[in-house]
C-alpha positions as a Markdown table, in Angstrom:
| # | Residue | x | y | z |
|---|---|---|---|---|
| 1 | Unk | -179.2 | -103.6 | -35.7 |
| 2 | Unk | -175.7 | -102.4 | -35.9 |
| 3 | Unk | -177.1 | -98.7 | -37.3 |
| 4 | Unk | -179.3 | -98.6 | -34.1 |
| 5 | Unk | -176.4 | -99.5 | -31.8 |
| 6 | Unk | -174.7 | -96.6 | -33.4 |
| 7 | Unk | -177.1 | -94.3 | -33.1 |
| 8 | Unk | -177.6 | -94.9 | -29.6 |
| 9 | Unk | -173.9 | -94.7 | -29.0 |
| 10 | Unk | -173.8 | -91.1 | -31.0 |
| 11 | Unk | -176.9 | -90.0 | -28.9 |
| 12 | Unk | -175.7 | -90.7 | -25.7 |
| 13 | Unk | -172.1 | -89.1 | -26.3 |
| 14 | Unk | -174.0 | -86.0 | -27.2 |
| 15 | Unk | -176.4 | -86.2 | -24.2 |
| 16 | Unk | -172.9 | -86.5 | -22.1 |
| 17 | Unk | -171.3 | -83.4 | -23.6 |
| 18 | Unk | -174.7 | -81.4 | -23.3 |
| 19 | Unk | -174.7 | -79.4 | -19.7 |
| 20 | Unk | -177.2 | -77.0 | -18.2 |
| 21 | Unk | -176.5 | -74.5 | -15.8 |
| 22 | Unk | -179.1 | -72.2 | -14.1 |
| 23 | Unk | -178.6 | -68.3 | -13.0 |
| 24 | Unk | -177.3 | -68.3 | -9.4 |
| 25 | Unk | -179.5 | -65.4 | -8.4 |
| 26 | Unk | -177.5 | -65.0 | -5.2 |
| 27 | Unk | -174.4 | -63.3 | -7.3 |
| 28 | Unk | -176.3 | -62.5 | -10.3 |
| 29 | Unk | -177.6 | -58.7 | -11.3 |
| 30 | Unk | -178.8 | -56.6 | -14.1 |
| 31 | Unk | -178.9 | -53.1 | -13.6 |
| 32 | Unk | -180.4 | -49.9 | -15.5 |
| 33 | Unk | -179.4 | -46.2 | -16.2 |
| 34 | Unk | -181.1 | -43.4 | -17.7 |
| 35 | Unk | -180.9 | -39.8 | -18.0 |
| 36 | Unk | -182.8 | -36.7 | -18.2 |
| 37 | Unk | -181.2 | -33.3 | -18.3 |
| 38 | Unk | -182.3 | -32.6 | -14.5 |
| 39 | Unk | -180.8 | -36.2 | -13.0 |
| 40 | Unk | -179.8 | -39.8 | -13.5 |
| 41 | Unk | -181.3 | -42.4 | -12.4 |
| 42 | Unk | -180.7 | -46.1 | -12.1 |
| 43 | Unk | -182.2 | -49.4 | -10.5 |
| 44 | Unk | -181.0 | -53.2 | -10.1 |
| 45 | Unk | -182.5 | -56.3 | -10.4 |
| 46 | Unk | -181.0 | -59.4 | -8.3 |
| 47 | Unk | -183.8 | -62.0 | -8.7 |
| 48 | Unk | -182.7 | -62.9 | -12.3 |
| 49 | Unk | -183.9 | -66.4 | -13.6 |
| 50 | Unk | -182.1 | -68.0 | -16.7 |
| 51 | Unk | -180.3 | -70.9 | -18.0 |
| 52 | Unk | -177.5 | -71.6 | -20.1 |
| 53 | Unk | -176.9 | -74.9 | -21.9 |
| 54 | Unk | -173.2 | -76.0 | -22.7 |
| 55 | Unk | -172.3 | -78.4 | -25.3 |
| 56 | Unk | -169.1 | -79.5 | -26.2 |
| 57 | Unk | -167.6 | -76.9 | -23.4 |
| 58 | Unk | -169.1 | -73.8 | -25.4 |
| 59 | Unk | -172.4 | -72.1 | -24.5 |
| 60 | Unk | -174.9 | -73.1 | -27.1 |
| 61 | Unk | -178.2 | -71.2 | -26.2 |
| 62 | Unk | -179.0 | -68.8 | -23.1 |
| 63 | Unk | -182.7 | -67.9 | -21.8 |
| 64 | Unk | -182.9 | -64.7 | -19.3 |
| 65 | Unk | -186.3 | -63.9 | -17.6 |
| 66 | Unk | -186.4 | -60.7 | -15.3 |
| 67 | Unk | -189.5 | -59.4 | -13.8 |
| 68 | Unk | -190.0 | -55.4 | -14.2 |
| 69 | Unk | -191.3 | -55.2 | -10.5 |
| 70 | Unk | -187.9 | -56.5 | -9.2 |
| 71 | Unk | -185.8 | -53.5 | -10.3 |
| 72 | Unk | -185.3 | -51.7 | -7.4 |
| 73 | Unk | -184.0 | -48.2 | -7.2 |
| 74 | Unk | -183.7 | -47.3 | -3.6 |
| 75 | Unk | -186.6 | -44.5 | -4.3 |
| 76 | Unk | -190.1 | -45.7 | -4.1 |
| 77 | Unk | -191.6 | -43.2 | -6.0 |
| 78 | Unk | -189.4 | -43.8 | -8.8 |
| 79 | Unk | -189.7 | -47.1 | -8.4 |
| 80 | Unk | -193.7 | -46.9 | -8.6 |
| 81 | Unk | -193.6 | -44.5 | -11.5 |
| 82 | Unk | -191.2 | -46.8 | -13.6 |
| 83 | Unk | -193.8 | -49.7 | -12.8 |
| 84 | Unk | -196.6 | -47.6 | -14.3 |
| 85 | Unk | -194.6 | -46.2 | -17.1 |
| 86 | Unk | -193.6 | -49.8 | -18.2 |
| 87 | Unk | -197.1 | -51.4 | -17.7 |
| 88 | Unk | -195.6 | -53.8 | -15.2 |
| 89 | Unk | -199.1 | -55.3 | -14.5 |
| 90 | Unk | -199.6 | -55.9 | -18.3 |
| 91 | Unk | -196.2 | -56.8 | -19.4 |
| 92 | Unk | -194.4 | -58.0 | -16.0 |
| 93 | Unk | -191.6 | -59.9 | -17.5 |
| 94 | Unk | -188.4 | -58.9 | -19.8 |
| 95 | Unk | -187.2 | -62.1 | -21.7 |
| 96 | Unk | -184.2 | -62.8 | -23.5 |
| 97 | Unk | -183.8 | -66.0 | -25.7 |
| 98 | Unk | -180.8 | -66.4 | -27.8 |
| 99 | Unk | -181.2 | -68.0 | -31.5 |
| 100 | Unk | -177.5 | -68.3 | -32.6 |
| 101 | Unk | -174.1 | -68.0 | -30.1 |
| 102 | Unk | -170.6 | -67.0 | -31.1 |
| 103 | Unk | -168.1 | -67.8 | -28.7 |
| 104 | Unk | -164.3 | -66.8 | -29.4 |
| 105 | Unk | -161.2 | -65.9 | -26.9 |
| 106 | Unk | -163.2 | -65.0 | -23.9 |
| 107 | Unk | -165.8 | -63.0 | -25.8 |
| 108 | Unk | -169.4 | -64.4 | -26.6 |
| 109 | Unk | -172.3 | -62.8 | -28.8 |
| 110 | Unk | -175.5 | -63.7 | -28.4 |
| 111 | Unk | -178.3 | -63.3 | -31.1 |
| 112 | Unk | -181.6 | -63.5 | -30.3 |
| 113 | Unk | -184.7 | -62.2 | -29.6 |
| 114 | Unk | -186.0 | -59.7 | -26.9 |
| 115 | Unk | -189.4 | -59.6 | -25.3 |
| 116 | Unk | -190.2 | -56.1 | -23.1 |
| 117 | Unk | -193.4 | -54.3 | -23.1 |
| 118 | Unk | -195.1 | -56.4 | -25.1 |
| 119 | Unk | -192.8 | -56.1 | -27.9 |
| 120 | Unk | -190.5 | -59.0 | -29.4 |
| 121 | Unk | -187.5 | -57.5 | -31.3 |
| 122 | Unk | -184.4 | -58.7 | -32.4 |
| 123 | Unk | -181.6 | -58.0 | -30.4 |
| 124 | Unk | -177.8 | -58.8 | -30.0 |
| 125 | Unk | -175.8 | -58.8 | -27.1 |
| 126 | Unk | -172.0 | -59.0 | -26.5 |
| 127 | Unk | -170.4 | -60.3 | -23.3 |
| 128 | Unk | -167.2 | -61.2 | -21.6 |
| 129 | Unk | -167.4 | -65.2 | -20.8 |
| 130 | Unk | -165.4 | -66.4 | -17.5 |
| 131 | Unk | -165.0 | -70.2 | -16.3 |
| 132 | Unk | -163.7 | -70.6 | -12.8 |
| 133 | Unk | -164.4 | -73.4 | -10.5 |
| 134 | Unk | -167.4 | -75.2 | -12.1 |
| 135 | Unk | -169.1 | -71.2 | -12.8 |
| 136 | Unk | -169.8 | -69.6 | -15.3 |
| 137 | Unk | -169.8 | -65.8 | -15.4 |
| 138 | Unk | -171.1 | -63.7 | -18.4 |
| 139 | Unk | -170.9 | -60.0 | -18.0 |
| 140 | Unk | -171.2 | -57.0 | -20.3 |
| 141 | Unk | -173.3 | -53.8 | -21.5 |
| 142 | Unk | -175.6 | -52.8 | -23.8 |
| 143 | Unk | -178.5 | -50.3 | -24.8 |
| 144 | Unk | -182.2 | -50.2 | -25.1 |
| 145 | Unk | -184.4 | -47.6 | -26.9 |
| 146 | Unk | -187.4 | -47.0 | -25.5 |
| 147 | Unk | -189.2 | -45.9 | -28.5 |
| 148 | Unk | -188.3 | -49.5 | -30.2 |
| 149 | Unk | -190.4 | -51.0 | -27.9 |
| 150 | Unk | -192.9 | -48.4 | -27.8 |
| 151 | Unk | -192.4 | -46.9 | -24.1 |
| 152 | Unk | -194.0 | -43.8 | -23.6 |
| 153 | Unk | -191.0 | -41.8 | -22.1 |
| 154 | Unk | -192.5 | -39.5 | -19.3 |
| 155 | Unk | -191.0 | -35.7 | -19.1 |
| 156 | Unk | -190.3 | -33.3 | -16.4 |
| 157 | Unk | -190.5 | -29.4 | -16.8 |
| 158 | Unk | -191.7 | -30.2 | -20.5 |
| 159 | Unk | -188.7 | -32.5 | -21.6 |
| 160 | Unk | -188.9 | -36.0 | -21.9 |
| 161 | Unk | -186.3 | -38.5 | -20.5 |
| 162 | Unk | -184.1 | -39.8 | -22.9 |
| 163 | Unk | -184.7 | -42.5 | -25.2 |
| 164 | Unk | -181.4 | -45.0 | -24.5 |
| 165 | Unk | -181.4 | -46.9 | -21.5 |
| 166 | Unk | -178.1 | -48.3 | -20.2 |
| 167 | Unk | -178.1 | -51.7 | -19.2 |
| 168 | Unk | -174.9 | -53.8 | -17.5 |
| 169 | Unk | -175.3 | -57.4 | -16.4 |
| 170 | Unk | -173.4 | -59.6 | -14.1 |
| 171 | Unk | -174.6 | -63.3 | -14.7 |
| 172 | Unk | -173.3 | -66.5 | -12.7 |
| 173 | Unk | -174.5 | -70.0 | -13.8 |
| 174 | Unk | -173.7 | -72.7 | -11.7 |
């Protein structure tokens, strides 16, 4: 009987120290930029979904979902071409799910799996972490190779766009 009581106390204290926070989609954004020898372009998504799990005041897990169709460049022709190139009807979401989190001195590193264009790849992302008034902010940058995710790079004047796409994120969780 005592063992059951101790297990219940341990389990309940573990649940108390665990917290789930949701992305604040009004403040959060993910943007990308790409290059071609003739011009550069960028787009931003302000409709992000996601959760972080906090155990004992440290992030232990993260999951983020961004719809491909929610990235907007301000140029409807570019957006339409992006949706076609990325096969957005067949692969509507970009999903990231952590498998391991290391946090130290305001920096955090997420090891996990990114699902983009129907391909799952192990992916590591670093971020700065800030806590202020119950809000957790993660911000950082990383690079994605289009060929790693089997995206056929479009060409203009017989030259393809650069393979590397730069991504930046600023995510607020409350």
